[in-house]
N, C-alpha and C positions, 0 to 999 in steps of 0.2 A: 238767696241764690247760693247754690252749692259751689264750694271751692275745692280745688284739687291741690293737695299738698304733696310735694315731691320729696324724694330722698335728698337730704341735705349733706353738704360736705362738712363733716364734723371735725375734720382735721385738715391741715394744709396739704397733705399728700393723699388724702382719701379719694379713691376713684369709684369704689363700691363698698357696700357694707352688708353685714349679716344682721338681719332683723332678729335679735336675740329674744325679745319678748315684747308683745303688745301689753301696754298698761291700761289701755282703754278698749272696751268692746263696742261692737256695733249697737247703737241705741243709747250709748252713754253721752252725757252732756260734757262739754269741754269748753274751757275758757282760754283765751289767748295767753300763752305762757305756760299752760299746763303741760306736764310731761306726758307725751303720747306713747313712747316706746323706748326701749333700751336697744342700742345699735352697737354691734361689735365693729369697730373701725380697724384700721391698720395699726393703731397704737394702743387703744384702750376701749373699754365698753362705756359708751357715752349715752346720756339722756337726750332725747330729741323732743323739743318743745313745739307746741302747736302755734301756728301763725294766725289761727282763726278761732272764733268763738261760735258755738252751735252744737249740733248733734253729730256724732260719728255715724254717718250713713252707710259707708262701705269701706272695709279694709281690703286693700288691693293686693296684699301679699301676706302669706302665712308666716307664723313663727318659724325661724330657721332659714328663711329664704335669703338668697344673695341678691341684692338690689343695687343697680348702678346709680350713681349720683345723677339726679335730674329725672329719674323714672318716677311715675306716679305711685303714690304709696297709700293715700287715704283720702276719702271724700268727706268733707264736713259741710253741713248745711242746716236748713230748718227742719224741724220735726215733721215727718210725714212726706217730705219732698221726694218726688220720683226722680231717681238718678239713673234709671235703667238705660236710657239712651246715652247718657254720659259714659256709663261703664262700657257699653258696647263700642262707643267711639274710641275710648282709651284702648280697649282690647284690639279693635281693628287697626288702630294706629300702630300698635306694637307688632301686629301680625304682618303689616304691610312693609315694615322695615326690611331692607335687603339683607339676605343671609350673608354671613361672613365670607363664605366661599360660594360661588355660583354653582348650581347643580349641573351634573353632566347630562348631555342630551342623549338621544337614542343611539347615536354613533359613539357614545362614550367620551365625547369631547365636552369641555367646559363651555359655559355660555358664550355665544358668538360676540356679544358686546364687550367682552373682557379684553379684546385686542387693543382697546384704547388705553388700557392701563400701562403706565410707564414701567418697564422692567428695571430692576435694580442694576447699578453699575456693574456688579460682579457678574450678573446674568447676561448683561448686554455684552460683556467682554467675551462670552463664550460664542464666538463666531466660527464658521468653518474656515479652514486654512485658505480657501480660495476667495475669502472675503464676502461670500454670500451670507445673508441673514438666516439663522436657524429658524425653522418653523416649530415653535413651541408655545404653549399657552403660558400666561403669567403664573398660574398656579403650579404648573410643572416646573417652571424656572425657579420659583421660590423653594419648592421641595428639593430640587436638585442642589440649590445653593446651601440649604440647611443641612443636607446630608453629605455635602462635599463630593457630589457626583458631577462628572463632565458631560454636558448634553451631547457633545460630539460622539460620545461612546454609546449613545442610546438610540435605538431605532424607534421611529414614531409609527403608531398604528392609527392615528387620526386621519381625517381627510387630507389628501395630498401629502401624506407622510408626516403630518404634524405630530410633534411629541406632546402627549397629554399625561394626565396624572397617573394613570395605571402603568404607563410605560416607565416612568421614573421609579414608581414603587416596586415594580418587578425587576428593575435593573440592579437592585442591591445585591452585593456579593453574598454568598453563603456564609453563615455564621462562623464556620470552621476556618474560613480564609480571611476573615476580617480581623485586623489588628486590634489589640485590646484598647488602644487609644480611641478607636471609633466608637466603642461601647460607652465610654465615660460621658455622662451627660447627654447621651443621644438615645439609643435604643436599648432598653433593659429587658426586652421580651424574651431573651434567651436564658435569663436567670430567674428561677422561681422566687417569688416574693409577693408583697402586697403594696399597692399604691394607696396612700392615705391622702385625703384632700388637704390642700394647703390652707392654713388660716389666713385671714386678711393681713395679719402682721407679717407672716412669712412671705406672702406674695409681694408685699411692699418692700421688705428687706431685699429680696432677690432682685426686684426691678431697680431699686435705688442703687444697690451696690454695683450692678452692671453699668448703670448710667454714670455713676461717679467715677468708676474705674476707667471707663472709656473716654470720658470728657475732661477729666482733671489730671494734669501732669503731676504725678507724685514724685517727690524725692525724699530721702530718709537720712537723718542724722542720729548717731548713737553716742551716748555718753555713759560713763560709769561714775556713780556718785558715792562718796563716802558717807554712809548713813550712821556711823557710830554715835555721833553726838545726838542726832535726831532720835535714834532708838533709845538712848539713855534718857533724854528729856521726856520722851513719850512715857517711858516706864515710871519716871518720877511723878508726872502729872496724873497718870492712872492710879498710882498708889495714893496720892492725895485725894483723888475723887472717891476711891474705895473707902478711905478713912472717914470721909465726909458722908458716906453712904449715899452718894449721888448715883443715880441710875444712868450713868454715862461712862463710856470707855472710848478713848481716842484711838483710831486706827491709823495705820501707816497711810492709807489712802486719804484720810482727812488731812494729814500733814501735806501730802502732795497737792491736794486741791488748793489749800491755802498758799503754798509756795508758788504754784502756777499762777494763782490770782494776783499775788503781789508782783510776780515777774511781768505779767501783762500790764499791770498798772504802771510799773516803772519803765516798761519798754513797749509802748503802744503800737510800734510798727508791726507786731504780731497779732494785735487785736483788730483784725481787718477781715474783709470779705471781698472776693473778686465779683464784680457785676459788669454787665454790658455797658453801663453808663460810666463806670470808673471804679476806683478802689474805695470801698465803703469803710469808713473808720467808725467803729462802735463807740458809743459814749458810756456804755456799761461794760463791766468785766463779769461775764456770766459763764460759769463752768458747767458743762454737761458731763455727767458721770454715767458711763455705760453700766447698765444693770441687766443681768441675765434674768429673763423671765421664761416661763414654760415654752412660749412660742418663738423665742429669739432674744433680741436685745432692744432695749429702749433707753433713752438718755434723759433722765430727769435733770433739771437745771437748777443750780444754786445761783441765784441772781445777786449781783453786787457782792460776790464772794470776797473781793479784796477789802471790803468794809466790815466784814463779819469776823468774829473771833473763831478760833479753832473749835471751841465748844459749840458755838451756834451752828457752825458748818456740820459738825458731827450730828447734832439733833436733826437738822434739816435733811441731811442725806438719809438718815434712818427713816424718817417719816415719809419722804418721797419714794424711797426704795420699797417700803411696805405697800404704799398705794399703787406703785408701778406693778408689783406682783399680783395685786388684786385687780388690775386693769382699770384703776380709778383716777388716773392722772388727767388733768385738763390739757388742751393743746398748749396753753401758755406755759405749762410746767415742763414741757419737753421740747419746745420749739424755739426758745429764746436764747439758746447758748451761743456764745461767741468763740468758744474754744472747748475742746472735749478731751476727756481722759479715759483711757481704757486700761484697767489694771487686772492682770492675770497672775499676780504674785502669789495669791492665796492658793493657786494650783501648782506651785513650785515651777512655774515657767521662768526661764532665765531672761529671755528677750523675744520679742515678736514685732511684726510690722502691722500697723492698723491702717484701715481705709478711712480717709477724711470724711467727716460728717458735715455736709453742707448746712448752713452757709459758711462754716468756719474755714479759716485758711490753714488750720493745722489740727492735729490730734496727737496726744502724747500716749505712747504705749509703755506700760511699766511692768517690769519683771519682779521677781521675788528679792527680798533682802536676804543675803547669804553671807556666812563666814567663809572667806577665801584667803589664800596666801597672797600677800602683797609685799612689795619692797618699800620700806620707809627708812630714809636716811642711810641707804646702802645696806640695810639689814632686812632679812626675811622676817615677816611678822604675819599675824592673823588680823585681817581687816574685815570690816562690815560694809558690803557693797551692794548697790542696786543698779541695774542697767535700765536705761530708758531710751526709747527710739521716738524721735519726733518726725512725723509725716507732714510734709508741707506742700501746699498748692503753689507750684512754681509760677503760676500766673500772678499770684498776689505777693509772694515773698521770694527772696533769693537765698542762696545758701548762707551768705554772711549774716542775714537777718535771723535765720533760724539758729545759727551758731551763737550769735550774741544773746538771743532769748534764752538758750540753754545755759549760758554763763550766769544769767540772772537767776534762773531756776536752781542751779547747783549752789550758788551762793546762799540762797534762802534755806535750802535743805541742809547744807553743811554748817550753817550758823542758825540753829533752830530757835534761838532766843528771838530772832526776827519774826518768827511766826506767832509768838505769844505776847508781842508788845501790845 
């Protein structure tokens, strides 16, 4: 009997995937567990395995197609089995799904049944001054809300003066009179350019950042750390490694990862996540390290970093970062973090504010290590300093908790022998 295999969710945040390449053709034999295709998810290119054994009877999407999670992808069954009716049924099922927006009727109005849709609170608030309800379709309300237009300023051309889609679209101000702020992130049609399709990763980054920024109350704490001893110790260790002809070089970021891991282990109040059920305390100290890839950012995770040497952390980060840039990380390798670090010091950035990476309660943003004038014992001197900013989820931790965590972090970095014990 023929079986239909659907697009699988190959990462925790995946909603759709790009079918990068079929590895089986129609007519090929396949066993359960065989790799059917490579799929570009929002995080990496993953292998999708078959749930069934048999013959590939029909591929339902071509290479390069974007397929939503749960949509039919391939039919597997017995050799010679007729699946034409099943294919027709799948195609007709997709065709019968309602369109995202109802079509306009002959009068230019949207579908009559849409009046049952609940308008958004912002649109509902746009009532005439006399208290009467505005006559406007839900689609017109959404467009007006998205474009910052007041429905009371728009005349309706639909039945009974109802405001419809074309009324809102034609109500936009001329480009010459529109403030520049309205163009940002809204309508770019007035400026020559080219729109390039978003990758699955960039789509997810955009969606997730908006969700996190809107739902998570951030607060920030900034500290300056004396890195003189840490930089000296790093130099000594790297010289020893070079003399031993070891293919290893400790970076400043490796020291920060180790220092943060030890701080979390000694101060577990920061190693938590906010959930609807309560405050979740992690049993592992797993550090996510933000890595820039072609399509955006991904956060490979060093698990149990507090229990690993600086050298082991160095090797693991290099290996994970390399596979991240190749799009070959598994979900377990980028989804198990309990705390994250984003370091832009290599770009000579002094300090910046990062957005929390769920489920973590915090993320540490690190700037560059620089020689700066400092006052020591009442005398002006040259110091070696690094600024860090800790972004905290105020639902999970308070300011005092964040400040005390930074005390632990500073102690570890300003006493680097603690990192190499």
